[in-house]
C-alpha positions in Angstrom: 0.0 0.0 0.0 1.0 3.7 -0.4 0.9 6.4 2.1 0.6 10.1 1.0 3.0 12.6 2.6 1.0 15.5 4.2 0.8 18.6 2.0 2.4 16.8 -0.9 1.5 14.5 -3.8 4.5 12.2 -3.0 3.7 8.7 -2.0 5.7 6.2 0.2 5.2 2.5 -0.4 4.8 0.5 2.8 4.2 -3.1 3.7 0.6 -4.3 3.6 1.3 -6.8 6.5 2.3 -4.0 8.8 0.0 -1.2 7.8 -3.1 -2.8 6.2 -4.0 -5.4 8.9 -7.6 -6.0 9.9 -8.8 -4.4 13.1 -9.1 -6.7 16.1 -10.7 -4.6 18.8 -10.5 -7.3 21.5 -6.8 -7.8 21.0 -6.1 -4.0 21.0 -8.1 -3.8 24.2 -6.0 -6.6 25.7 -2.8 -4.8 24.6 -3.8 -1.5 26.3 -5.0 -3.2 29.5 -1.8 -5.3 29.7 0.4 -2.2 29.2 -1.6 -0.2 31.9 -1.5 -3.2 34.3 2.3 -3.5 33.9 2.7 0.2 34.7 1.1 -0.2 38.1 3.5 0.0 41.0 1.7 -2.5 43.1 3.7 -1.4 46.2 0.7 -0.9 48.6 1.4 -2.5 51.9 -0.5 -2.7 55.2 0.1 -4.7 58.5 -2.1 -7.5 59.6 -2.4 -8.7 63.2 0.8 -10.8 62.8 2.9 -7.9 61.3 1.8 -5.2 63.7 4.4 -4.9 66.5 3.6 -5.8 70.0 0.5 -7.7 71.2 2.4 -10.8 72.3 1.0 -10.9 75.8 -2.6 -11.7 76.6 -4.0 -8.3 77.9 -6.0 -9.9 80.8 -6.9 -13.4 82.0 -9.5 -15.4 80.0 -12.2 -15.6 82.8 -13.3 -13.7 85.8 -12.9 -10.0 84.8 -16.4 -9.6 83.3 -14.8 -8.1 80.2 -14.9 -9.7 76.7 -12.1 -12.2 76.2 -9.0 -10.9 74.4 -5.8 -12.6 73.3 -3.8 -9.7 71.8 -3.9 -5.9 71.8 -3.3 -6.0 68.0 -6.6 -7.6 67.2 -8.2 -5.9 64.1 -11.2 -4.9 66.2 -9.0 -2.9 68.6 -7.8 0.6 68.1 -4.2 0.5 66.7 -4.7 -3.2 65.9 -3.7 -4.8 62.6 -5.8 -4.6 59.4 -8.2 -7.5 58.9 -7.4 -8.1 55.2 -4.1 -6.3 54.9 -3.0 -5.4 51.4 0.5 -6.6 50.4 2.7 -5.8 47.4 1.7 -7.6 44.3 2.5 -7.8 40.6 -0.4 -6.6 38.4 1.3 -7.3 35.1 -0.5 -9.6 32.6 1.3 -12.0 30.3 1.1 -11.2 26.6 2.8 -13.3 23.9 5.3 -11.5 21.6 3.3 -12.6 18.6 0.0 -11.3 20.0 1.7 -8.0 20.9 3.0 -7.6 17.3 -0.3 -8.5 15.7 -2.1 -6.1 18.1 0.2 -3.2 17.2 -0.2 -3.9 13.5 -4.0 -3.9 14.0 -3.8 -0.6 16.0 -1.6 1.3 13.5 -3.6 0.0 10.5 -6.8 1.3 12.1 -5.2 4.7 12.8 -4.3 4.9 9.0 -7.9 3.9 8.1 -9.3 6.6 10.4 -6.8 9.2 8.9 -5.4 9.8 12.3 -1.9 8.9 11.3 -0.2 11.8 9.5 3.0 11.2 7.5 5.4 14.1 7.0 8.7 14.2 5.2 10.4 15.7 8.2 9.4 17.6 11.3 11.6 20.6 10.4 11.9 22.2 13.8 15.5 23.5 14.0 15.4 25.2 17.3 14.2 24.3 20.8 11.5 26.9 20.8 7.8 26.4 21.7 6.9 29.0 19.1 8.7 27.1 16.3 6.9 23.9 17.2 3.5 25.6 17.5 4.0 27.1 14.0 4.9 23.7 12.6 1.9 22.0 14.2 -0.5 24.6 12.8 1.0 23.9 9.3 0.3 20.2 9.8 -3.2 21.0 11.3 -3.0 19.2 14.6 -3.4 20.3 18.2 -3.6 17.0 20.0 -0.9 14.6 18.7 1.8 12.1 19.4 4.9 12.9 17.5 7.0 9.9 16.6 10.7 10.4 15.8 13.6 8.1 14.9 15.5 8.4 18.1 14.6 11.0 20.7 15.6 14.4 19.2 16.3 16.8 22.2 15.4 19.8 20.0 12.0 18.4 19.2 11.4 17.3 22.7 12.3 20.7 24.3 10.2 22.6 21.7 7.1 20.4 22.4 7.3 19.8 26.1 5.4 23.0 27.1 2.6 22.5 24.7 -0.6 20.8 26.1 -1.8 17.6 24.4 1.5 17.1 22.5 3.7 14.2 23.3 7.1 13.3 21.7 8.3 9.7 21.7 11.0 7.6 20.1 9.3 5.2 17.6 11.5 2.3 19.0 9.7 2.5 22.4 6.2 3.6 21.4 3.5 1.7 23.3 -0.2 1.0 22.6 -1.5 3.4 25.2 0.3 6.4 23.7 -1.0 5.5 20.3 -4.7 5.6 21.4 -4.5 8.5 23.8 -3.8 11.3 21.3 -6.2 12.3 18.5 -3.5 12.2 15.8 -0.1 10.4 15.4 2.5 12.5 13.4 5.4 10.5 12.0 8.2 11.3 9.7 9.6 9.1 7.0 12.7 7.9 9.0 10.5 6.9 11.9 7.9 5.2 9.6 10.7 3.0 8.3 11.7 2.0 11.8 8.1 1.3 12.7 7.7 -0.9 9.7 10.8 -2.9 10.7 9.4 -3.3 14.2 6.0 -4.5 13.0 7.2 -6.7 10.1 
């Protein structure tokens, strides 16, 4: 298939396998959920009655006091006692096979192309790390909410875009499914497109 470069009649030939795959909504959903789950810290921790310090001695004898029986001052029903069902650190990540990930990414990128949300440009053309320069270029392209994919993280592009709301810059080698679906458009230059094609092939 051919992709047309924005504001040009020039076409770039790309692989059908990578950029014309059918849309598998369930797999794309699985991809995004898996990525978000893996990003969770899972470091929440509380102390149960065993982990709370103290409470080794029985507070008073079993019978004869008239009070309710008690075996420890760290019982969950006591003030400053342990938590009944205490949370412990856990791993939220979900397993996803490499083949499934690749097929899902192909499906997602192909759908972005079909919806005309992926915009191909010859080059970004921002020569200085100035917000004004980036804003001008984005107006030329016609986007205000976009993920910009570059071949390697260009510090000039990153610095020029970091103060603009709804604009994210990312190296195409590490792009993830969540970033692709979060923004309204994906802007990619020819060098980055070639890298993405290699990654999805």
